[in-house]
TORTORVEX-834599 format. One record per residue: residue number from 1; chain; x negated, z negated, y negated of N, C-alpha, C in turn. Coordinates in steps of 0.2 Angstrom, whole numbers. Each point is the difference from the previous one (the first is absolute). Layout:
N
+-----+------+-------+-------+-------+-------+-------+-------+-------+-------+-------+
: pos : unit :    nu :    nw :    nv :   cau :   caw :   cav :    cu :    cw :    cv :
+-----+------+-------+-------+-------+-------+-------+-------+-------+-------+-------+
: NUM :    A :     X :     Z :     Y :     X :     Z :     Y :     X :     Z :     Y :
...
+-----+------+-------+-------+-------+-------+-------+-------+-------+-------+-------+
***
This chain:
215
+-----+------+-------+-------+-------+-------+-------+-------+-------+-------+-------+
: pos : unit :    nu :    nw :    nv :   cau :   caw :   cav :    cu :    cw :    cv :
+-----+------+-------+-------+-------+-------+-------+-------+-------+-------+-------+
:   1 :    A :  -177 :  -130 :  -337 :     5 :    -4 :     1 :    -6 :    -6 :    -5 :
:   2 :    A :     1 :    -3 :    -7 :    -3 :    -3 :    -1 :    -2 :    -9 :     4 :
:   3 :    A :    -5 :    -2 :    -2 :     0 :    -8 :     2 :    -1 :    -6 :    -4 :
:   4 :    A :     7 :    -3 :     2 :     4 :    -4 :    -5 :    -8 :    -3 :    -4 :
:   5 :    A :     2 :    -5 :    -6 :    -7 :    -3 :    -2 :     2 :    -5 :     2 :
:   6 :    A :    -1 :    -5 :     1 :     1 :   -10 :     0 :     6 :    -1 :    -2 :
:   7 :    A :     2 :     0 :    -6 :     5 :     1 :    -2 :     9 :     0 :     2 :
:   8 :    A :    -3 :     7 :     4 :     5 :     4 :     2 :     2 :    -4 :     8 :
:   9 :    A :    -5 :    -3 :     2 :    -2 :    -2 :    10 :     5 :    -8 :     1 :
:  10 :    A :     3 :     3 :     5 :     2 :    -8 :     2 :    -2 :    -1 :     6 :
:  11 :    A :    -2 :    -6 :    -1 :    -3 :    -2 :     7 :     6 :    -6 :     2 :
:  12 :    A :     0 :    -1 :     7 :     4 :    -5 :     4 :    -4 :    -5 :     3 :
:  13 :    A :     1 :    -6 :    -2 :    -6 :    -6 :     3 :     6 :    -6 :     3 :
:  14 :    A :    -2 :    -1 :     6 :     5 :    -6 :     6 :    -7 :    -4 :    -2 :
:  15 :    A :     1 :    -7 :     0 :    -1 :    -6 :     1 :     2 :    -2 :     7 :
:  16 :    A :    -2 :    -3 :     6 :     2 :    -1 :     5 :    -2 :   -10 :     1 :
:  17 :    A :     1 :    -1 :     2 :    -3 :    -8 :     3 :    -9 :    -1 :     2 :
:  18 :    A :    -2 :     3 :     0 :    -7 :     1 :     1 :    -4 :    -6 :    -4 :
:  19 :    A :    -6 :    -3 :    -2 :    -4 :    -3 :    -2 :    -3 :     4 :    -5 :
:  20 :    A :     0 :     2 :    -6 :    -1 :     3 :    -5 :     3 :     2 :    -4 :
:  21 :    A :     4 :    -3 :    -3 :     3 :     2 :    -6 :    -3 :     0 :    -6 :
:  22 :    A :    -6 :     0 :    -1 :    -3 :     2 :    -6 :    -2 :     4 :     1 :
:  23 :    A :    -2 :     4 :     4 :     0 :     8 :    -1 :     6 :     6 :    -1 :
:  24 :    A :     3 :    -4 :     2 :     9 :     3 :    -1 :     0 :     0 :    -9 :
:  25 :    A :     1 :    -7 :    -1 :     0 :     1 :    -7 :    -3 :     4 :    -4 :
:  26 :    A :    -8 :    -2 :     2 :    -5 :     4 :    -5 :     3 :     6 :     1 :
:  27 :    A :     3 :     6 :     6 :    -3 :     5 :     1 :     8 :     1 :    -8 :
:  28 :    A :     4 :    -2 :     2 :     6 :     0 :    -5 :    -1 :     0 :    -7 :
:  29 :    A :    -5 :    -4 :     0 :    -3 :     0 :    -9 :    -2 :     5 :    -2 :
:  30 :    A :    -4 :     5 :     5 :    -4 :     4 :     0 :     4 :     6 :    -2 :
:  31 :    A :     2 :     2 :     6 :     7 :     6 :    -1 :     3 :    -1 :    -5 :
:  32 :    A :     2 :    -6 :    -4 :     4 :     0 :    -8 :    -8 :     2 :    -4 :
:  33 :    A :    -2 :    -3 :    -1 :    -5 :     2 :    -3 :    -2 :    10 :    -1 :
:  34 :    A :     2 :     2 :     6 :    -2 :     7 :     2 :     3 :     4 :    -2 :
:  35 :    A :     9 :    -3 :    -2 :     4 :     2 :    -5 :     7 :     4 :     8 :
:  36 :    A :    -2 :    -3 :     6 :     3 :     3 :     5 :     7 :    -6 :    -2 :
:  37 :    A :     6 :     2 :     4 :     6 :    -1 :     2 :    -3 :    -3 :     7 :
:  38 :    A :     6 :    -6 :     1 :    -3 :    -5 :     8 :     7 :    -3 :     3 :
:  39 :    A :     2 :     4 :     3 :     6 :    -3 :     5 :    -3 :    -4 :     5 :
:  40 :    A :     0 :    -9 :    -3 :    -1 :    -4 :     4 :     5 :    -1 :     6 :
:  41 :    A :     0 :    -5 :     6 :     1 :    -4 :     4 :    -3 :    -5 :     3 :
:  42 :    A :     3 :    -6 :     2 :    -2 :    -5 :     0 :     1 :    -2 :     5 :
:  43 :    A :     1 :    -4 :     7 :     2 :    -2 :     7 :    -2 :    -6 :    -5 :
:  44 :    A :     5 :    -5 :     7 :     3 :    -8 :    -1 :    -6 :    -4 :     1 :
:  45 :    A :    -5 :     4 :     5 :    -6 :    -6 :     2 :    -6 :     3 :    -8 :
:  46 :    A :     0 :     5 :    -2 :    -5 :     2 :    -5 :     4 :    -6 :    -6 :
:  47 :    A :     6 :     0 :    -2 :     1 :    -3 :    -5 :    -4 :    -9 :     0 :
:  48 :    A :     0 :     0 :     9 :    -3 :    -8 :     2 :    -5 :    -1 :    -4 :
:  49 :    A :    -6 :     7 :     3 :    -7 :     1 :     0 :    -3 :    -2 :    -6 :
:  50 :    A :     5 :     3 :    -5 :    -3 :     2 :    -6 :     1 :    -4 :    -4 :
:  51 :    A :     6 :    -7 :     2 :     2 :    -7 :    -5 :    -6 :    -3 :     6 :
:  52 :    A :    -4 :     1 :     1 :    -5 :    -5 :     7 :    -6 :     2 :    -3 :
:  53 :    A :    -3 :     7 :    -1 :    -8 :     1 :    -3 :     2 :     1 :    -8 :
:  54 :    A :     6 :     2 :    -3 :    -4 :     0 :    -8 :     6 :    -5 :    -1 :
:  55 :    A :    -3 :    -1 :    -6 :     7 :    -4 :    -4 :     8 :     7 :    -5 :
:  56 :    A :     0 :     3 :     6 :     7 :     6 :    -3 :     3 :    -3 :     5 :
:  57 :    A :     8 :    -5 :    -4 :     3 :     2 :     5 :     7 :     5 :    -3 :
:  58 :    A :     3 :     5 :     6 :     3 :     5 :    -1 :     6 :    -4 :     0 :
:  59 :    A :     5 :     3 :    -3 :     8 :    -3 :     2 :     2 :     5 :     4 :
:  60 :    A :     6 :    -1 :     5 :     2 :     3 :     4 :     4 :     6 :     0 :
:  61 :    A :     5 :     2 :    -5 :     1 :     7 :    -2 :    -3 :     4 :    -3 :
:  62 :    A :     1 :     6 :     2 :    -5 :     4 :    -2 :     1 :     3 :    -8 :
:  63 :    A :     7 :    -1 :    -5 :    -2 :    -2 :    -8 :    -5 :    -3 :     0 :
:  64 :    A :     3 :    -9 :     1 :    -5 :    -3 :    -1 :    -7 :     1 :     0 :
:  65 :    A :    -3 :     5 :    10 :    -6 :    -2 :    -1 :    -3 :     8 :    -4 :
:  66 :    A :     5 :     7 :    -2 :    -2 :     3 :    -1 :    -4 :    -3 :   -10 :
:  67 :    A :     5 :    -5 :    -4 :     0 :    -1 :    -7 :    -9 :    -5 :     2 :
:  68 :    A :     0 :    -5 :     5 :    -6 :    -2 :     1 :    -6 :     4 :     1 :
:  69 :    A :     1 :     4 :     5 :    -9 :     6 :     2 :     1 :     3 :    -7 :
:  70 :    A :     3 :     2 :    -4 :     0 :     4 :    -7 :    -3 :    -4 :    -5 :
:  71 :    A :     1 :    -6 :    -2 :    -4 :    -3 :    -2 :    -5 :    -4 :     1 :
:  72 :    A :    -2 :     0 :     7 :    -9 :    -3 :     3 :    -3 :     6 :     1 :
:  73 :    A :     3 :     6 :     0 :    -4 :     8 :     1 :    -2 :     5 :    -7 :
:  74 :    A :     5 :    -6 :    -4 :     0 :     5 :    -7 :     2 :     5 :    -1 :
:  75 :    A :     7 :     3 :     5 :     1 :     5 :    -1 :     4 :     2 :    -8 :
:  76 :    A :     1 :     7 :     1 :     7 :     1 :    -4 :     6 :     0 :     4 :
:  77 :    A :     6 :    -1 :    -6 :     8 :    -2 :     6 :    -1 :     7 :     3 :
:  78 :    A :     3 :    -1 :     7 :     2 :     5 :     2 :    -8 :     3 :     6 :
:  79 :    A :    -3 :    -3 :    -2 :    -8 :     3 :     5 :     3 :    -3 :     4 :
:  80 :    A :     1 :    -7 :     2 :    -3 :    -3 :     8 :    10 :     0 :     0 :
:  81 :    A :     0 :     2 :     7 :     7 :    -1 :     2 :     0 :    -3 :     7 :
:  82 :    A :     3 :    -4 :     3 :     0 :    -4 :     6 :     5 :     0 :     2 :
:  83 :    A :     1 :     4 :     7 :     5 :     0 :     4 :     2 :    -5 :     6 :
:  84 :    A :     7 :    -5 :     2 :     1 :    -4 :     5 :    -4 :     4 :     6 :
:  85 :    A :     2 :    -6 :     5 :    -4 :     3 :     8 :     5 :     5 :    -1 :
:  86 :    A :     4 :    -1 :     1 :     6 :     4 :     2 :     3 :     6 :    -3 :
:  87 :    A :    -2 :     3 :    -5 :     1 :     5 :    -3 :     0 :     6 :     2 :
:  88 :    A :     4 :     3 :     3 :    -2 :     6 :     4 :     2 :     5 :    -4 :
:  89 :    A :     3 :    -2 :    -8 :    -2 :     7 :    -3 :    -4 :    -1 :    -6 :
:  90 :    A :    -6 :    -3 :     3 :    -5 :     0 :    -6 :    -6 :     6 :     4 :
:  91 :    A :    -2 :     5 :    -5 :    -3 :     5 :    -1 :    -6 :     0 :     5 :
:  92 :    A :    -1 :    -6 :     1 :    -8 :    -1 :     7 :     7 :     1 :     8 :
:  93 :    A :     5 :     1 :     0 :     6 :    -2 :     6 :     0 :     9 :     1 :
:  94 :    A :    -1 :     1 :    -1 :     2 :     8 :     2 :    -6 :     6 :    -1 :
:  95 :    A :     0 :     6 :     4 :    -6 :     6 :     0 :     4 :     2 :    -6 :
:  96 :    A :     6 :     0 :    -1 :     3 :     4 :    -9 :    -3 :    -3 :    -4 :
:  97 :    A :    -2 :    -8 :     1 :    -2 :    -2 :   -10 :    -5 :     4 :     0 :
:  98 :    A :    -3 :    -4 :    -4 :    -4 :     2 :    -4 :    -8 :    -1 :     3 :
:  99 :    A :    -4 :     8 :     0 :    -6 :    -1 :     5 :    -8 :    -4 :    -3 :
: 100 :    A :     0 :    -4 :     2 :    -4 :    -6 :    -3 :    -6 :    -4 :     6 :
: 101 :    A :    -5 :    -3 :     0 :    -4 :    -3 :     2 :     5 :    -6 :     2 :
: 102 :    A :    -4 :    -3 :     6 :     1 :    -7 :     0 :    -3 :    -4 :     5 :
: 103 :    A :     1 :    -6 :    -4 :    -8 :    -5 :     3 :     3 :    -5 :     0 :
: 104 :    A :    -2 :    -2 :     5 :     3 :    -9 :     4 :    -7 :    -4 :    -1 :
: 105 :    A :     3 :    -3 :    -5 :    -8 :    -5 :    -2 :     3 :    -8 :    -1 :
: 106 :    A :    -5 :    -4 :     2 :    -1 :    -1 :     8 :     6 :     1 :     4 :
: 107 :    A :    -4 :     5 :     6 :     6 :     2 :     7 :     1 :    -6 :     6 :
: 108 :    A :     4 :    -1 :     0 :     2 :    -7 :     6 :    -1 :     7 :     7 :
: 109 :    A :    -5 :    -7 :     6 :    -1 :     3 :     6 :     9 :     2 :     2 :
: 110 :    A :     5 :    -5 :    -4 :     7 :     1 :     5 :     1 :     8 :    -6 :
: 111 :    A :    -3 :     1 :    -3 :     1 :     5 :    -4 :     0 :     7 :     2 :
: 112 :    A :    -8 :    -2 :     4 :    -4 :     6 :     4 :     3 :     2 :     5 :
: 113 :    A :     4 :    -5 :     1 :     4 :     1 :    10 :     3 :     3 :    -1 :
: 114 :    A :     6 :     0 :    -6 :     7 :     5 :    -2 :     1 :     7 :     0 :
: 115 :    A :    -9 :    -1 :    -6 :    -1 :     8 :    -3 :    -2 :     4 :     8 :
: 116 :    A :    -4 :    -3 :     4 :    -3 :     3 :     7 :     7 :     2 :     5 :
: 117 :    A :     4 :    -6 :    -1 :     6 :     2 :     5 :     6 :     4 :    -3 :
: 118 :    A :     1 :     2 :    -7 :     5 :     3 :    -3 :     6 :    -5 :    -4 :
: 119 :    A :    -2 :    -6 :     3 :     7 :    -5 :    -3 :     1 :     1 :    -9 :
: 120 :    A :     6 :    -1 :     0 :     2 :     2 :   -10 :     4 :    -5 :     0 :
: 121 :    A :    -1 :    -6 :     1 :     3 :    -7 :    -1 :     3 :    -2 :    -7 :
: 122 :    A :    -5 :     1 :    -3 :     2 :    -1 :    -6 :    -5 :     8 :    -5 :
: 123 :    A :     4 :    -4 :    -6 :    -4 :     6 :    -5 :   -10 :     3 :     1 :
: 124 :    A :    -2 :    -5 :     1 :    -7 :     2 :    -1 :    -2 :     2 :     8 :
: 125 :    A :     3 :    -3 :     4 :    -2 :     7 :     7 :     4 :     7 :    -2 :
: 126 :    A :     5 :     0 :     0 :     3 :     8 :    -2 :    -4 :     2 :    -4 :
: 127 :    A :    -3 :    -4 :    -7 :    -4 :     6 :    -2 :    -6 :     1 :     3 :
: 128 :    A :    -2 :    -6 :     1 :    -8 :     4 :     4 :     4 :     8 :     5 :
: 129 :    A :     7 :    -2 :     3 :     1 :     5 :     6 :     0 :     5 :    -3 :
: 130 :    A :     2 :     2 :    -8 :     2 :     4 :    -2 :    -5 :     4 :    -2 :
: 131 :    A :    -6 :    -6 :    -3 :    -8 :     4 :     0 :    -1 :     7 :     7 :
: 132 :    A :    -4 :    -5 :     5 :     0 :     3 :     5 :     5 :     6 :     0 :
: 133 :    A :     7 :     1 :     2 :     0 :     4 :     0 :     2 :     5 :    -2 :
: 134 :    A :    -1 :     1 :    -7 :     0 :     4 :    -6 :   -10 :     0 :    -2 :
: 135 :    A :    -4 :    -1 :     4 :    -7 :     1 :     1 :     1 :    -2 :    -8 :
: 136 :    A :     2 :    -5 :    -2 :    -1 :    -2 :    -8 :   -10 :    -7 :     2 :
: 137 :    A :    -2 :     0 :    -6 :    -6 :    -5 :    -1 :     3 :    -5 :     1 :
: 138 :    A :    -3 :    -3 :     7 :     3 :   -10 :     1 :    -8 :    -3 :     1 :
: 139 :    A :     0 :    -3 :    -3 :    -6 :    -5 :    -3 :     0 :    -7 :     6 :
: 140 :    A :    -2 :    -3 :     3 :     2 :    -8 :     3 :    -6 :    -2 :    -2 :
: 141 :    A :     1 :    -7 :    -2 :    -5 :    -2 :    -1 :     0 :    -7 :     4 :
: 142 :    A :     0 :    -1 :     8 :    -2 :    -5 :     5 :    -5 :    -7 :    -5 :
: 143 :    A :     2 :    -8 :    -1 :    -5 :    -3 :     0 :     2 :    -7 :     8 :
: 144 :    A :    -4 :     1 :     3 :    -1 :    -5 :     8 :    -2 :     1 :     4 :
: 145 :    A :    -2 :    -6 :     1 :    -7 :    -1 :     5 :    -1 :    -4 :     5 :
: 146 :    A :    -1 :     1 :     7 :    -2 :     6 :     1 :     6 :     4 :     3 :
: 147 :    A :     1 :     6 :     1 :     3 :     9 :     2 :     0 :    -6 :     9 :
: 148 :    A :     7 :     0 :     0 :     1 :     2 :     7 :     1 :     6 :     3 :
: 149 :    A :     1 :     0 :     6 :    -1 :     7 :     4 :     4 :     7 :    -5 :
: 150 :    A :     8 :    -6 :     2 :     4 :     2 :    -4 :     1 :     4 :    -7 :
: 151 :    A :    -3 :    -4 :    -4 :    -1 :     3 :    -8 :    -6 :     6 :     1 :
: 152 :    A :    -5 :    -3 :     4 :    -2 :     7 :     0 :     2 :     5 :     1 :
: 153 :    A :     6 :     3 :     7 :     2 :     4 :     3 :     4 :     4 :    -7 :
: 154 :    A :     5 :    -5 :    -2 :     5 :     2 :    -5 :    -4 :     2 :    -7 :
: 155 :    A :    -7 :    -1 :    -1 :    -4 :     1 :    -7 :    -1 :     8 :     2 :
: 156 :    A :    -1 :     2 :     7 :    -5 :     4 :     4 :     7 :     6 :    -2 :
: 157 :    A :     7 :     0 :     4 :     5 :     2 :     0 :     4 :     2 :    -6 :
: 158 :    A :    -3 :    -3 :    -6 :     2 :     1 :    -8 :    -6 :     3 :    -1 :
: 159 :    A :    -5 :     0 :    -1 :    -4 :     5 :     0 :     1 :     6 :     5 :
: 160 :    A :    -1 :    -1 :     2 :     3 :     9 :     5 :     6 :     2 :    -6 :
: 161 :    A :     4 :    -1 :    -2 :     8 :     1 :    -2 :    -3 :     4 :    -6 :
: 162 :    A :    -4 :    -5 :    -3 :    -4 :     4 :    -4 :    -2 :    -5 :    -8 :
: 163 :    A :     3 :    -6 :     2 :    -2 :    -5 :    -4 :    -5 :    -3 :    -3 :
: 164 :    A :    -3 :    -4 :    -7 :    -5 :    -1 :     2 :    -1 :    -6 :     3 :
: 165 :    A :    -3 :    -5 :     3 :     0 :    -7 :    -2 :    -8 :    -3 :    -2 :
: 166 :    A :     3 :    -3 :    -7 :    -8 :    -2 :    -2 :     0 :   -10 :    -1 :
: 167 :    A :    -1 :    -2 :     5 :     1 :    -6 :     0 :    -5 :    -2 :    -5 :
: 168 :    A :     2 :    -7 :    -2 :    -1 :    -3 :    -6 :    -8 :    -4 :     2 :
: 169 :    A :    -6 :     3 :    -3 :    -4 :     1 :     4 :    -7 :     0 :    -6 :
: 170 :    A :     2 :    -4 :    -6 :    -5 :     1 :    -4 :   -10 :     0 :     0 :
: 171 :    A :    -2 :     4 :    -4 :    -9 :    -3 :     1 :    -2 :    -1 :    -3 :
: 172 :    A :    -6 :     0 :    -1 :    -3 :    -6 :     0 :    -7 :     4 :    -6 :
: 173 :    A :     0 :     7 :     1 :    -5 :     3 :    -5 :    -1 :     2 :    -7 :
: 174 :    A :     6 :     0 :    -2 :     1 :    -2 :    -7 :    -1 :    -7 :    -2 :
: 175 :    A :    -2 :    -4 :     3 :    -1 :    -7 :    -1 :     6 :    -4 :    -3 :
: 176 :    A :     5 :    -2 :     2 :     5 :    -4 :    -4 :    -2 :    -7 :    -4 :
: 177 :    A :     2 :     0 :    -2 :     0 :    -5 :    -3 :     6 :    -7 :     2 :
: 178 :    A :     7 :     1 :     0 :     7 :    -3 :     1 :     3 :     2 :     2 :
: 179 :    A :     5 :    -2 :     4 :     5 :     2 :     6 :     2 :     7 :    -6 :
: 180 :    A :     1 :     2 :    -5 :     3 :     4 :    -2 :    -2 :     7 :     0 :
: 181 :    A :    -7 :    -2 :    -2 :    -5 :     5 :     3 :     2 :     4 :     7 :
: 182 :    A :     0 :    -4 :     7 :     2 :     2 :     2 :     7 :     0 :     3 :
: 183 :    A :     4 :     0 :    -5 :     6 :     5 :     2 :     0 :     4 :    -3 :
: 184 :    A :    -5 :     3 :    -6 :     2 :     5 :    -3 :    -8 :     4 :     5 :
: 185 :    A :    -2 :     2 :     4 :    -3 :     2 :     4 :     8 :     5 :     3 :
: 186 :    A :     1 :    -5 :     3 :     5 :     1 :     5 :     7 :     7 :    -5 :
: 187 :    A :     0 :    -4 :    -4 :     6 :     4 :    -4 :     0 :     7 :    -3 :
: 188 :    A :   -10 :     0 :    -3 :    -5 :     7 :    -2 :     3 :     5 :     6 :
: 189 :    A :    -3 :    -3 :     9 :     3 :     6 :     3 :     5 :     1 :     0 :
: 190 :    A :     5 :    -4 :     0 :     7 :     4 :    -2 :     1 :     6 :    -2 :
: 191 :    A :    -1 :    -2 :    -9 :     2 :     3 :    -4 :    -4 :     9 :     0 :
: 192 :    A :    -6 :    -3 :     4 :    -5 :     6 :     1 :     4 :     3 :     7 :
: 193 :    A :     2 :     0 :     5 :     6 :     3 :     3 :     5 :     3 :    -3 :
: 194 :    A :     3 :    -3 :    -4 :     6 :     2 :    -5 :    -2 :     6 :    -3 :
: 195 :    A :    -3 :     2 :    -1 :    -5 :     5 :    -7 :     4 :    -5 :    -6 :
: 196 :    A :    -3 :    -5 :    -1 :     1 :    -3 :    -6 :    -7 :    -2 :    -3 :
: 197 :    A :    -1 :     1 :    -8 :    -6 :    -4 :    -3 :     0 :    -7 :    -2 :
: 198 :    A :    -5 :    -3 :     1 :    -1 :    -6 :     3 :    -6 :    -1 :    -2 :
: 199 :    A :    -3 :    -8 :    -7 :    -5 :     2 :    -2 :    -3 :    -9 :     5 :
: 200 :    A :     3 :    -4 :     3 :    -2 :    -4 :     4 :    -7 :     1 :     4 :
: 201 :    A :    -3 :     1 :     4 :    -6 :     0 :     0 :    -2 :    10 :     1 :
: 202 :    A :    -7 :    -1 :    -2 :    -1 :     9 :     2 :     1 :     3 :     7 :
: 203 :    A :     0 :     4 :     1 :     0 :     3 :     7 :    -7 :     2 :     2 :
: 204 :    A :    -1 :    -2 :     8 :    -6 :     0 :     3 :    -4 :     8 :    -1 :
: 205 :    A :    -7 :    -2 :    -4 :    -3 :     5 :    -1 :    -2 :     0 :   -11 :
: 206 :    A :     6 :    -1 :    -3 :    -2 :     4 :    -5 :    -1 :    -6 :    -6 :
: 207 :    A :    -4 :    -7 :     2 :    -3 :     0 :    -3 :    -8 :     1 :    -1 :
: 208 :    A :    -1 :     3 :     7 :    -8 :     5 :     2 :     1 :     4 :    -5 :
: 209 :    A :     5 :     5 :     2 :     2 :     5 :    -5 :    -2 :     1 :    -8 :
: 210 :    A :     8 :    -7 :    -2 :    -4 :    -1 :    -9 :    -8 :    -1 :    -1 :
: 211 :    A :    -1 :    -3 :     6 :    -9 :    -1 :    -4 :    -2 :     6 :     1 :
: 212 :    A :     0 :     5 :     3 :    -5 :     7 :    -1 :     3 :     4 :    -5 :
: 213 :    A :     4 :    -3 :    -3 :     3 :     4 :    -7 :    -4 :    -1 :    -5 :
: 214 :    A :    -3 :     6 :    -4 :    -5 :    -1 :    -5 :     4 :    -3 :    -5 :
: 215 :    A :    -4 :    -4 :    -2 :     1 :    -4 :    -9 :     1 :     4 :    -5 :
+-----+------+-------+-------+-------+-------+-------+-------+-------+-------+-------+
***
């Protein structure tokens, strides 16, 4: 079986109500630029956070939201698909749907709790449940501080189930000069885990290798 090219790949992206909407929006732009088709799910709380933390105001209906995010990300028609919160016929809602990774970015602690306990009260929770039961790639990006014992226990449970918990904790060794640089640090790590090409920043050690190359 051949490995799908980025242009053939689908990535499921869920955006929940934790702070850090910039990470999700930047990731969407990068996924689109990589040629991926992106299935987007947005919680009600995420709409509030996006409106609070950015200049983007998402409309309420999935078709209007899809048009807005398509324009925002520079996607081709049909490249970004938005599914409603109770759209149980959406591909991410079933193990019989397309096998695709799911990134929940940012991931609220409420969503962490729902996934750790098997709740499926909306499409995002159901998509996470499907990813876990089907052993598909599931990346969770919590953005909270400090973490309570409940949060940590839920992250441990999900890690043991196979999820990757990647807190939105940007590094500083790349000498960031802007908020965008800090956002790109986290997004670059997400793209690396999705095995997608990225030039947001060099991987650790690449600069040293480049310096040793003959001129």
